[in-house]
C-alpha positions as CSV (number, residue, x, y, z in Angstrom):
1,M,99.7,133.4,101.5
2,S,98.8,136.6,99.8
3,K,96.7,136.6,96.7
4,I,97.5,139.2,93.9
5,I,94.8,140.3,91.5
6,Q,96.3,141.2,88.1
7,N,93.6,141.9,85.3
8,S,91.8,138.8,86.1
9,S,88.6,137.8,88.1
10,R,90.7,134.9,89.3
11,P,93.3,135.4,92.0
12,K,97.0,134.9,91.7
13,Y,99.1,133.2,94.3
14,N,102.7,134.1,94.8
15,I,103.9,130.6,95.5
16,G,107.6,131.6,94.9
17,K,107.4,133.5,98.2
18,L,106.8,130.3,100.0
19,A,110.4,129.2,99.4
20,D,111.6,132.1,101.6
21,E,108.7,132.4,103.9
22,P,107.2,128.9,104.5
23,Q,103.5,128.9,105.8
24,P,103.1,125.5,107.5
25,H,99.7,126.7,108.8
26,L,98.5,127.6,105.4
27,P,94.8,126.7,105.2
28,L,94.3,123.4,103.4
29,E,91.9,124.9,100.9
30,D,94.5,127.5,99.9
31,A,97.1,124.9,99.6
32,I,95.0,122.7,97.3
33,R,94.1,125.8,95.1
34,S,97.7,127.2,94.8
35,R,99.8,124.0,94.5
36,R,101.2,123.5,91.1
37,T,103.4,120.8,89.5
38,V,106.8,122.3,88.7
39,R,109.8,121.1,86.7
40,R,112.3,123.9,87.5
41,Y,113.6,124.6,90.9
42,Q,116.1,126.7,92.7
43,D,119.7,125.5,92.9
44,K,119.8,125.0,96.6
45,L,119.0,121.5,97.8
46,V,116.2,120.7,100.1
47,P,117.8,119.4,103.4
48,K,117.4,115.6,103.9
49,A,116.0,116.2,107.4
50,K,113.2,118.4,106.0
51,L,112.2,115.9,103.3
52,E,112.2,113.0,105.8
53,S,110.0,115.0,108.1
54,L,107.6,115.8,105.2
55,L,107.6,112.1,104.2
56,R,106.9,111.0,107.7
57,Q,104.0,113.2,108.0
58,S,102.8,112.0,104.5
59,T,102.5,108.5,105.8
60,H,99.5,109.5,107.9
61,A,97.7,108.9,104.6
62,P,95.4,106.0,104.2
63,S,96.7,102.6,103.1
64,A,94.9,99.4,102.1
65,C,94.4,97.2,105.2
66,N,96.6,99.8,107.2
67,R,99.6,98.1,105.7
68,R,101.7,101.2,105.5
69,G,104.0,99.7,103.1
70,W,105.8,102.9,101.9
71,R,109.6,103.0,101.3
72,F,111.4,106.2,99.8
73,I,114.8,106.6,98.1
74,L,116.2,110.1,97.9
75,I,118.2,110.6,94.7
76,E,120.8,113.2,94.5
77,N,123.5,111.5,92.4
78,P,123.3,113.3,88.9
79,E,124.5,110.0,87.3
80,I,121.5,108.2,88.6
81,L,119.1,111.0,87.3
82,E,120.8,110.7,83.9
83,W,120.4,106.9,83.9
84,L,116.7,107.4,84.5
85,Y,116.5,109.8,81.5
86,K,118.6,107.7,79.1
87,K,116.6,104.5,79.9
88,G,113.3,106.4,78.9
89,G,112.4,108.7,81.8
90,A,110.9,112.1,81.5
91,A,113.1,114.4,79.5
92,F,113.7,117.1,82.3
93,I,114.8,114.6,85.0
94,P,118.6,115.3,84.5
95,K,118.0,119.0,85.0
96,V,116.8,118.5,88.6
97,K,119.0,118.0,91.6
98,Q,116.7,115.9,93.8
99,A,114.1,113.2,93.4
100,I,112.3,110.7,95.4
101,L,111.7,107.2,94.2
102,V,108.5,105.9,95.9
103,S,108.2,102.1,96.5
104,Y,105.5,100.1,98.2
105,F,105.2,96.5,99.6
106,R,104.2,94.4,96.6
107,H,102.2,91.6,98.1
108,T,98.4,91.9,98.1
109,D,95.4,89.8,97.3
110,N,93.6,92.7,95.6
111,M,95.3,93.0,92.3
112,E,92.0,93.8,90.5
113,W,91.8,97.2,92.3
114,K,95.6,97.8,92.5
115,D,95.4,98.6,96.2
116,R,99.3,98.9,96.3
117,E,99.3,101.7,93.7
118,Q,96.4,103.4,95.5
119,S,98.0,103.4,98.9
120,A,101.3,104.7,97.4
121,A,99.4,107.4,95.6
122,S,97.7,108.7,98.8
123,A,101.0,109.4,100.5
124,I,102.4,111.2,97.4
125,A,99.4,113.4,97.3
126,F,99.7,114.2,101.0
127,F,103.5,114.9,100.5
128,Q,102.8,117.3,97.6
129,L,100.5,119.5,99.7
130,L,102.7,119.4,102.8
131,A,105.9,120.3,100.8
132,H,103.9,123.1,98.9
133,K,103.3,124.9,102.3
134,E,107.1,124.9,102.8
135,G,107.9,126.3,99.4
136,I,108.9,123.0,98.0
137,G,107.6,122.2,94.6
138,S,107.4,118.7,93.0
139,C,106.5,116.7,89.9
140,W,104.8,113.3,90.1
141,I,106.3,111.2,87.3
142,C,105.1,107.9,86.0
143,H,107.0,108.4,82.6
144,L,109.9,106.1,83.7
145,P,111.9,103.1,82.5
146,P,110.2,99.7,83.1
147,Q,109.6,98.7,86.7
148,R,111.8,95.6,86.4
149,E,114.8,97.7,85.3
150,V,114.2,100.4,88.1
151,K,113.8,97.6,90.6
152,K,117.1,96.0,89.6
153,F,119.0,99.4,89.3
154,F,118.1,100.5,92.8
155,K,118.5,97.1,94.3
156,I,114.8,97.0,95.5
157,P,114.2,93.7,97.3
158,P,111.6,91.2,96.0
159,N,108.9,92.3,98.5
160,Y,108.7,95.8,97.2
161,I,107.9,97.5,93.8
162,P,108.7,101.0,92.5
163,I,105.5,103.0,92.0
164,A,106.6,106.6,90.9
165,L,109.2,109.3,91.0
166,L,108.8,112.7,92.6
167,T,111.3,115.5,91.6
168,V,111.5,118.0,94.3
169,G,113.1,121.4,95.0
170,Y,112.4,124.9,96.1
171,Y,109.9,127.0,94.0
172,P,111.7,129.6,91.9
173,R,111.4,133.1,93.4
174,N,108.6,135.4,92.2
175,M,106.6,132.5,90.8
176,N,103.0,133.5,90.5
177,V,100.2,131.1,89.4
178,T,96.6,131.9,88.6
179,E,93.9,129.9,90.4
180,R,92.7,127.2,88.1
181,C,89.5,127.6,86.2
182,V,87.6,124.5,87.1
183,D,85.5,123.1,84.2
184,N,81.8,123.5,84.6
185,E,81.0,119.9,83.9
186,E,79.0,117.2,85.7
187,L,81.0,115.4,88.4
188,L,78.6,113.8,90.7
189,S,75.7,111.4,90.1
190,V,73.6,109.5,92.8
191,D,73.5,105.8,93.0
192,Y,74.1,105.0,89.3
193,W,75.9,106.5,86.3
194,K,73.5,109.2,85.1
195,F,75.9,111.5,83.3
196,A,75.1,113.1,80.0
197,D,77.4,112.2,77.2
198,A,80.7,114.3,77.4
199,P,83.7,114.5,75.1
200,D,86.4,111.9,75.7
201,K,89.2,113.3,77.9
202,D,91.8,111.6,75.8
203,V,92.6,110.2,72.2
204,V,90.9,107.0,71.6
205,G,90.8,104.6,68.7
206,P,93.6,103.8,66.3
207,K,95.9,106.6,67.3
208,L,95.9,105.5,71.0
209,L,96.5,101.9,70.0
210,L,99.5,102.9,67.9
211,K,100.8,104.9,70.8
212,K,100.6,101.9,73.0
213,I,102.3,99.6,70.6
214,F,105.1,102.1,70.1
215,R,105.5,102.6,73.9
216,K,105.7,98.9,74.4
217,T,108.2,98.3,71.6
218,Y,110.4,101.2,72.7
219,Y,110.7,100.0,76.3
220,F,111.3,96.4,75.2
221,F,114.5,97.6,73.4
222,P,117.4,97.0,75.8
223,K,119.6,99.8,74.3
224,R,117.0,102.4,74.2
225,E,119.5,105.1,75.3
226,W,120.9,105.0,71.7
227,L,117.4,106.3,70.6
228,R,117.1,108.9,73.3
229,N,118.0,111.9,71.1
230,L,115.4,111.0,68.6
231,T,112.7,110.1,71.1
232,H,113.3,113.3,73.2
233,K,112.1,115.4,70.3
234,Y,108.6,113.7,70.4
235,E,108.0,114.0,74.2
236,K,105.3,116.1,75.3
237,K,106.6,119.6,76.3
238,F,105.6,121.5,79.4
239,H,105.9,124.9,80.9
240,N,107.7,125.3,84.2
241,H,104.4,124.4,85.9
242,D,101.1,123.1,84.9
């Protein structure tokens, strides 16, 4: 994939070009550096066969005890995407044409370390990199209605639980991204925690507690779609990619 330098010491990647000229043999390092989360896609659908092929390759990912408990539901019905939004899902979900609901086998004796979620996440990460090489962008979403409601709506059997949603679609043409500027902070210590004090990554204290209470109260309300126009205004806003 060509890199374009434009008044910057960091290279720019033309990832929109991948939609018309896929590079399945793109070096892994370039794929990692250039992949971006996107929330806007071309109008044309990604063929089901292509998505299924990428998902099958993604299940070469590691899974706890080699259980390989992945199941995927491809969503193309706009009414279903609208339901996910109205029940509290991310605001941009109704604007996409395709999404994949990721579920995983629910039974485990290791709830402490959430090995179900870790196993599901490994395949999601593999999928995003494989799809990127084919010019297919994605967004990994955990901002969703309660699991119990999603499970019931999609008729997911008792042995499985929904884990996350992936919106998918071809990258917009002429989409350039600049290589990330990686923070120069400590990432590795040996044997024990020996890191210098660093600023917290997120808000902590009373503000975070209030957000948790509000979130729990909101998702407890069964008719939360009545409040959707109001809550939509307060959601975090994103650019087309992050």
